[in-house]
TORTOR-208317 format. One record per residue (C-alpha): residue number from 1; residue in three letters; x, y, z. Coordinates in Angstrom, 3 decimals. Layout:
 seq type        u        v        w
 NUM  ALA        X        Y        Z
...
END
This chain:
 seq type        u        v        w
   1  MET    0.168   -0.368   -0.302
   2  LYS    1.509    3.047   -0.820
   3  ARG    1.782    5.885    1.574
   4  ARG   -0.259    7.972   -0.136
   5  GLU   -2.981    5.376    0.319
   6  PHE   -2.725    6.501    4.202
   7  LEU   -2.698    9.580    4.003
   8  THR   -5.476   11.322    1.944
   9  ALA   -8.540   10.171    3.279
  10  SER  -11.154   10.165    0.351
  11  ALA  -15.041   10.531    0.582
  12  ALA  -15.295    6.377   -0.618
  13  ALA  -13.243    5.368    2.051
  14  ILE  -15.014    7.421    4.475
  15  ALA  -18.227    5.589    3.125
  16  ALA  -16.997    2.186    3.414
  17  THR  -17.052    2.910    7.218
  18  SER  -20.030    2.325    7.321
  19  SER  -19.810   -1.638    6.749
  20  LEU  -17.428   -2.255    9.221
  21  ALA  -18.887   -0.655   11.926
  22  PRO  -22.345    0.612   11.465
  23  CYS  -23.261    2.337   15.028
  24  LEU  -19.991    3.939   15.382
  25  ALA  -18.811    6.248   11.949
  26  GLU  -20.957    8.515    9.734
  27  ALA  -19.502    9.591    6.563
  28  SER  -18.724   13.092    6.921
  29  LEU  -16.042   14.267    4.538
  30  PRO  -17.162   16.052    1.179
  31  SER  -14.268   15.770   -1.633
  32  VAL  -14.243   19.692   -1.405
  33  ILE  -14.183   22.042    1.513
  34  PRO  -15.744   25.614    0.815
  35  PRO  -12.896   28.117    0.955
  36  THR  -15.808   30.615    2.572
  37  LEU  -16.008   27.951    5.683
  38  SER  -14.564   28.980    9.013
  39  ALA  -11.453   26.800   10.221
  40  SER  -13.727   25.456   12.901
  41  ALA  -16.326   24.189   10.406
  42  ALA  -14.491   22.589    8.020
  43  ALA  -12.906   21.132   10.775
  44  ALA  -16.060   19.287   11.821
  45  ARG  -16.610   18.280    7.966
  46  ARG  -13.254   16.228    8.523
  47  ILE  -14.243   14.358   11.912
  48  LEU  -15.978   11.753   11.345
  49  ARG  -18.738   11.301   13.887
  50  VAL  -20.630    8.401   14.942
  51  LYS  -24.046    7.502   14.054
  52  SER  -25.197    6.110   17.656
  53  PRO  -24.048    6.620   20.552
  54  GLY  -23.693    2.485   21.520
  55  VAL  -25.785    0.111   23.385
  56  ARG  -26.336    1.116   26.550
  57  ARG  -26.605   -1.073   29.490
  58  GLY  -26.679    0.141   33.135
  59  GLU  -24.780    3.633   33.308
  60  MET  -22.465    2.866   30.554
  61  LEU  -21.831    2.396   27.233
  62  TYR  -20.192    0.203   24.714
  63  ARG  -19.182   -0.324   21.294
  64  GLN  -17.078   -3.093   19.290
  65  LEU  -13.693   -2.718   19.443
  66  GLY  -12.464   -2.814   15.671
  67  THR  -13.520   -6.017   14.120
  68  THR  -11.671   -8.675   17.393
  69  GLY  -15.558   -8.872   17.950
  70  VAL  -15.153   -7.742   21.459
  71  GLU  -17.516   -5.313   23.179
  72  VAL  -15.776   -2.610   25.327
  73  SER  -16.796    0.164   27.797
  74  VAL  -16.644    3.786   26.327
  75  ILE  -14.592    4.619   29.627
  76  GLY  -11.498    3.505   30.116
  77  ILE  -10.004    3.298   33.684
  78  GLY   -6.674    4.620   33.071
  79  GLY   -3.242    3.140   34.401
  80  SER   -0.949    6.239   35.249
  81  LYS   -2.595    8.362   38.030
  82  ILE   -4.359    5.369   39.316
  83  GLY   -1.214    4.083   40.330
  84  ARG    0.783    6.990   41.728
  85  ASN    1.356    7.309   45.605
  86  THR   -1.511    9.663   45.933
  87  ILE   -4.093    7.914   46.281
  88  SER   -3.814    5.146   48.729
  89  ASP   -3.716    1.230   47.443
  90  ASP   -7.164    0.840   49.502
  91  GLU   -8.972    4.307   48.050
  92  ALA   -7.449    2.857   43.919
  93  THR   -8.954   -0.574   44.999
  94  ARG  -12.189    0.522   45.600
  95  LEU  -12.866    2.783   42.743
  96  MET  -11.371    0.013   40.099
  97  HIS  -13.664   -2.141   41.724
  98  GLN  -16.955    0.416   41.656
  99  ALA  -15.976    1.097   38.377
 100  ILE  -16.509   -2.482   37.185
 101  ASP  -19.553   -2.586   39.146
 102  ARG  -20.706    0.442   37.343
 103  GLY  -20.033   -1.081   33.795
 104  ILE  -16.073    0.018   32.993
 105  ASN  -14.627   -3.293   31.762
 106  PHE  -11.587   -1.181   30.121
 107  PHE   -8.480   -1.247   32.120
 108  ASP   -5.447    0.800   30.592
 109  ASN   -1.560    0.481   32.016
 110  GLY    2.112    0.145   30.457
 111  TRP    5.960   -1.249   31.658
 112  ASP    6.961    1.614   32.102
 113  TYR    3.888    3.201   34.382
 114  ASN    5.445    5.050   38.107
 115  ASP    8.263    2.137   37.795
 116  GLY    6.087   -0.419   37.318
 117  GLN    3.879    0.542   40.651
 118  SER    0.393    1.272   38.424
 119  GLU    0.651   -2.292   37.016
 120  MET    0.675   -4.060   40.692
 121  ARG   -2.024   -1.765   42.120
 122  MET   -4.088   -2.803   39.565
 123  GLY   -2.707   -6.837   39.467
 124  ARG   -3.660   -6.663   43.204
 125  SER   -7.256   -4.929   42.856
 126  LEU   -8.274   -7.519   39.807
 127  ALA   -7.042  -10.501   41.320
 128  LEU   -9.439   -9.881   44.320
 129  GLY  -13.215  -11.069   44.433
 130  GLY  -12.585  -12.167   40.557
 131  TYR  -12.495   -8.459   39.092
 132  ARG   -9.945  -10.244   36.965
 133  GLN  -12.296  -11.900   34.711
 134  LYS  -14.873   -9.225   34.139
 135  ALA  -12.664   -6.156   33.165
 136  PHE  -10.659   -6.138   29.579
 137  LEU   -6.993   -5.049   30.563
 138  MET   -4.022   -3.333   28.819
 139  THR   -0.545   -3.142   29.183
 140  LYS    2.113   -1.177   26.588
 141  LEU    5.750   -1.994   26.111
 142  ASP    8.602   -0.235   25.131
 143  GLY   10.508   -2.342   24.051
 144  ARG   11.865   -2.539   19.950
 145  THR   14.158   -5.750   20.160
 146  LYS   13.088   -8.971   20.158
 147  ALA   14.944   -9.231   23.705
 148  GLU   13.450   -6.286   25.494
 149  ALA   10.600   -6.677   24.602
 150  ALA    9.967  -10.183   25.971
 151  ARG   11.747   -9.488   29.167
 152  GLN    8.906   -6.593   29.735
 153  ILE    6.196   -9.143   28.527
 154  ASP    7.214  -11.466   30.945
 155  MET    7.625   -8.623   33.800
 156  SER    3.791   -6.848   32.984
 157  LEU    2.299  -10.598   33.322
 158  GLU    4.310  -10.935   36.397
 159  ARG    3.314   -7.949   38.216
 160  LEU   -0.118   -7.756   37.090
 161  LYS   -1.433  -11.246   38.493
 162  THR   -2.501  -12.579   34.979
 163  ASP   -1.395  -15.126   32.608
 164  HIS   -2.146  -12.522   29.919
 165  VAL   -3.367   -9.716   28.601
 166  ASP   -5.986   -8.706   26.354
 167  LEU   -4.185   -6.034   24.796
 168  LEU   -0.859   -5.782   24.530
 169  GLN    0.117   -1.966   22.375
 170  PHE    3.222   -0.851   20.914
 171  HIS    4.142    2.403   23.728
 172  GLU    5.468    6.176   22.370
 173  VAL    4.809    5.009   19.193
 174  ILE    6.272    8.639   18.303
 175  ARG    9.371    8.752   16.019
 176  PHE    9.710    7.617   12.243
 177  GLU   12.137    5.204   13.246
 178  ASP   10.199    3.330   15.459
 179  PRO    8.097    1.237   13.096
 180  ASP   11.075    0.370   11.492
 181  ARG   12.846   -0.998   14.549
 182  ILE    9.760   -2.776   15.592
 183  PHE    9.254   -5.289   12.677
 184  HIS   12.868   -5.227   11.548
 185  ALA   14.158   -9.240   12.252
 186  GLY   14.970   -9.048   15.933
 187  GLY   12.894   -6.344   16.388
 188  ALA    9.954   -6.205   19.020
 189  MET    7.277   -7.338   16.850
 190  GLU    8.576  -11.054   16.571
 191  ALA    8.478  -10.763   20.271
 192  VAL    4.965   -9.845   20.623
 193  GLN    3.576  -12.424   17.647
 194  ALA    5.446  -15.122   19.756
 195  ALA    3.388  -13.735   23.460
 196  LYS    0.463  -13.930   21.323
 197  GLN    1.140  -17.510   20.035
 198  ALA    1.795  -18.457   23.550
 199  GLY   -1.175  -17.793   24.998
 200  LYS   -0.346  -14.655   26.899
 201  VAL   -1.484  -11.922   24.618
 202  ARG   -5.315  -12.110   22.816
 203  PHE   -4.460   -8.547   20.835
 204  ILE   -1.902   -6.366   19.612
 205  GLY   -1.689   -2.301   18.901
 206  PHE    0.843    0.440   19.290
 207  THR    0.459    4.506   20.909
 208  GLY    1.550    7.525   20.024
 209  HIS    1.319   10.831   21.060
 210  LYS    3.410   13.291   18.906
 211  ASP    2.018   13.158   15.199
 212  PRO   -0.736   11.703   13.363
 213  ARG    2.094   11.450   10.022
 214  ILE    3.797    8.829   12.083
 215  HIS    0.666    6.552   13.217
 216  LEU    0.312    6.935    9.285
 217  TYR    3.526    5.179    8.778
 218  MET    3.377    2.377   11.317
 219  LEU    0.413    1.281    9.394
 220  GLU    1.639    1.706    6.261
 221  VAL    4.955   -0.512    7.791
 222  ALA    2.295   -3.240    9.190
 223  ASP    0.970   -3.047    5.782
 224  ARG    4.263   -3.618    3.921
 225  ASN    4.617   -6.854    6.358
 226  GLY    1.365   -8.670    5.972
 227  PHE    0.350   -7.292    9.529
 228  HIS   -3.147   -5.876   10.542
 229  PHE   -2.992   -4.427   13.998
 230  ASP   -6.816   -4.742   16.391
 231  THR   -5.818   -0.644   17.888
 232  LEU   -4.180    1.948   17.803
 233  GLN   -4.187    4.836   20.691
 234  MET   -3.601    8.550   19.574
 235  PRO   -4.745   11.799   21.695
 236  ILE   -8.341   12.874   21.004
 237  ASN   -9.600   16.045   22.421
 238  VAL  -11.149   19.593   21.389
 239  MET   -7.736   20.836   20.795
 240  ASP   -6.740   17.790   18.671
 241  ALA   -9.527   18.937   15.999
 242  HIS   -7.076   22.006   15.338
 243  PHE   -3.734   20.846   16.153
 244  ARG   -1.635   18.316   14.123
 245  SER   -5.073   16.250   14.041
 246  PHE   -5.384   12.560   14.911
 247  SER   -9.369   12.427   14.420
 248  GLN   -8.617   14.426   10.824
 249  LEU   -6.062   12.315   10.144
 250  VAL   -5.725    8.467   11.933
 251  VAL   -9.020    8.208   12.945
 252  PRO  -10.137    7.606    9.779
 253  GLU   -7.630    5.374    8.249
 254  ALA   -8.354    3.387   11.492
 255  VAL  -12.419    2.632   11.110
 256  LYS  -11.413    2.101    7.070
 257  HIS   -9.027   -1.096    8.056
 258  GLY  -11.181   -2.039   10.468
 259  ILE   -8.941   -1.020   13.455
 260  GLY  -10.486    0.023   17.394
 261  VAL   -9.464    3.248   17.813
 262  LEU   -8.575    3.813   21.630
 263  GLY   -8.472    7.447   22.580
 264  MET   -6.550    9.284   25.382
 265  LYS   -5.344   13.021   26.673
 266  CYS   -8.893   14.017   26.535
 267  PHE   -8.267   16.792   28.951
 268  GLY   -4.201   16.751   27.888
 269  ALA   -2.997   15.802   31.242
 270  GLY   -4.513   18.702   32.827
 271  ASN   -3.231   21.405   29.722
 272  VAL   -6.621   21.543   27.908
 273  LEU   -8.523   22.557   30.779
 274  ARG   -6.122   25.115   31.788
 275  SER   -6.428   27.035   29.044
 276  GLY   -9.892   28.315   30.493
 277  VAL  -12.122   27.947   27.595
 278  ILE  -13.595   24.582   27.833
 279  GLU  -15.099   22.760   30.582
 280  PRO  -14.779   18.789   31.577
 281  PRO  -17.833   17.349   30.062
 282  ASP  -17.107   19.323   26.712
 283  CYS  -14.005   17.652   26.427
 284  LEU  -15.432   14.315   27.013
 285  ARG  -18.757   14.802   24.776
 286  TYR  -16.279   15.359   21.789
 287  CYS  -14.310   12.508   22.259
 288  LEU  -17.346   10.462   22.567
 289  ASN  -18.518   12.192   19.280
 290  ILE  -16.051   10.229   17.243
 291  PRO  -15.689    6.228   16.527
 292  ILE  -13.465    5.586   19.064
 293  SER  -13.637    1.944   20.927
 294  VAL  -13.259    3.556   24.396
 295  GLN  -11.591    7.105   25.961
 296  ILE   -8.955    6.156   28.481
 297  THR   -8.584    8.694   31.152
 298  ASP   -7.077    9.082   34.043
 299  ILE   -9.628    8.567   37.219
 300  ASN   -8.249    8.982   40.702
 301  SER  -11.404   10.058   42.948
 302  GLN  -14.902   10.065   43.135
 303  THR  -15.414   13.175   41.574
 304  LEU  -13.677   11.749   38.464
 305  LEU  -15.496    8.708   38.309
 306  ASP  -18.812   10.496   38.692
 307  GLN  -18.743   12.898   36.302
 308  ALA  -16.984   10.257   33.468
 309  PHE  -20.573    8.515   33.911
 310  THR  -22.206   11.122   34.092
 311  VAL  -21.466   12.478   30.836
 312  VAL  -22.251    9.046   29.339
 313  LYS  -25.528    9.118   30.897
 314  GLU  -26.738   12.383   29.506
 315  PHE  -24.492   11.378   26.125
 316  LYS  -26.344   12.831   23.188
 317  VAL  -25.001   12.576   19.249
 318  MET  -23.826   16.084   17.628
 319  ASP  -24.174   16.317   14.164
 320  GLU  -21.725   18.438   12.208
 321  HIS  -22.784   21.993   13.262
 322  GLU  -23.099   20.662   16.938
 323  VAL  -19.209   19.495   16.658
 324  ALA  -18.174   22.966   14.418
 325  ALA  -19.620   24.766   17.654
 326  LEU  -18.138   23.189   20.485
 327  ILE  -14.516   22.801   18.658
 328  SER  -14.694   26.547   18.128
 329  LYS  -14.187   27.196   21.477
 330  THR  -10.724   26.165   21.330
 331  GLU   -9.866   27.246   17.692
 332  GLN   -7.550   30.002   18.463
 333  ALA   -5.972   28.495   21.742
 334  ALA   -5.372   25.229   19.556
 335  MET   -3.420   26.674   17.028
 336  THR    0.389   26.799   17.824
 337  GLY   -0.271   23.311   20.198
 338  GLU    0.421   25.071   23.719
 339  PHE   -2.423   22.949   25.189
 340  GLU   -1.147   19.531   23.708
 341  PRO    2.341   20.101   25.105
 342  PHE    3.278   15.933   24.538
 343  LYS    2.709   17.052   20.731
 344  THR    5.464   19.608   20.829
 345  THR    8.036   18.817   23.625
 346  THR    9.836   16.262   24.770
 347  ASN    8.464   16.876   28.486
 348  TYR    5.260   13.316   28.073
 349  ASP    8.284   11.412   26.409
 350  ALA    9.219    8.250   28.934
 351  THR   11.414    6.671   26.235
 352  ALA   13.490   10.008   25.122
 353  ARG   14.101    9.934   28.746
 354  ARG   15.387    6.164   29.554
 355  THR   16.105    5.236   25.750
 356  ASP   17.681    1.470   27.233
 357  TRP   13.881    0.845   27.743
 358  MET   13.720    0.456   24.224
 359  GLY   16.906   -1.597   24.315
END
């Protein structure tokens, strides 16, 4: 597949998404954007929207995870902040158990989160009372070599107190060389595929927060190697609509190819809210309106957990004009990337600080 096939989203390609996920994607890309439209109105035309909220059961909505056949909650519990020492083990366990009891089944983590404390805390919590069997558990690895990736996989399984993870993702695909390293002979993909064959991993994906073109290149390299990712994770937020936009460039390609979209950085690690131009419920509403399978968000308090359930309860699909009105609030603040520093600085790049983690 040629690079331009990934970099150019056509109206015909977007129309094809309806056959892949009839409740998720709606064709919203015209072949020509009228020059008289405002930047927000033009962006709203390029951003895919869900046709329906999903399947509602109890307090939660559920959507299909790409073409895996798995149904996941639209809200996922992020593993980073819930693993920090700002919250006690008992409180973290209480929140995770309550989240599952109320309908959240997607749990995110990462090998490098809090020096392994996040995986260990989540592992202990899910091991109690049969909660592991109720959770779709994901973690990520930093290794780029076969040996380092294999080592991290086994460490994560031990910390998480499980014999398998439901989803394993290559973490921080934020450099153009990352895809080539992962797929090269002796690269991390060999270890991940071996882990899948051994029953340690069900599905395979990747994450990144830097530039949508790197995501597209990862898909190109995967295609050249005859590999289909089950998921990909990316920043989805009201600022992203205007700057190095994953929602405009990557989401259409993912939906087109039946890849489950995992949203992250809804609040931009607090930076989106620091802009002062948008409120938290609107941030989440925007994310849920995009054909993501799940929006992963850091929930480390009862207030944040209740807020997520309230937004899900009240969520109604927005049309193009409503999306344009919403993202117009962030248009000026978003243009330079100031409030998405994970795209414009190395402050959020763990593998830049610890290159040894890649092997």
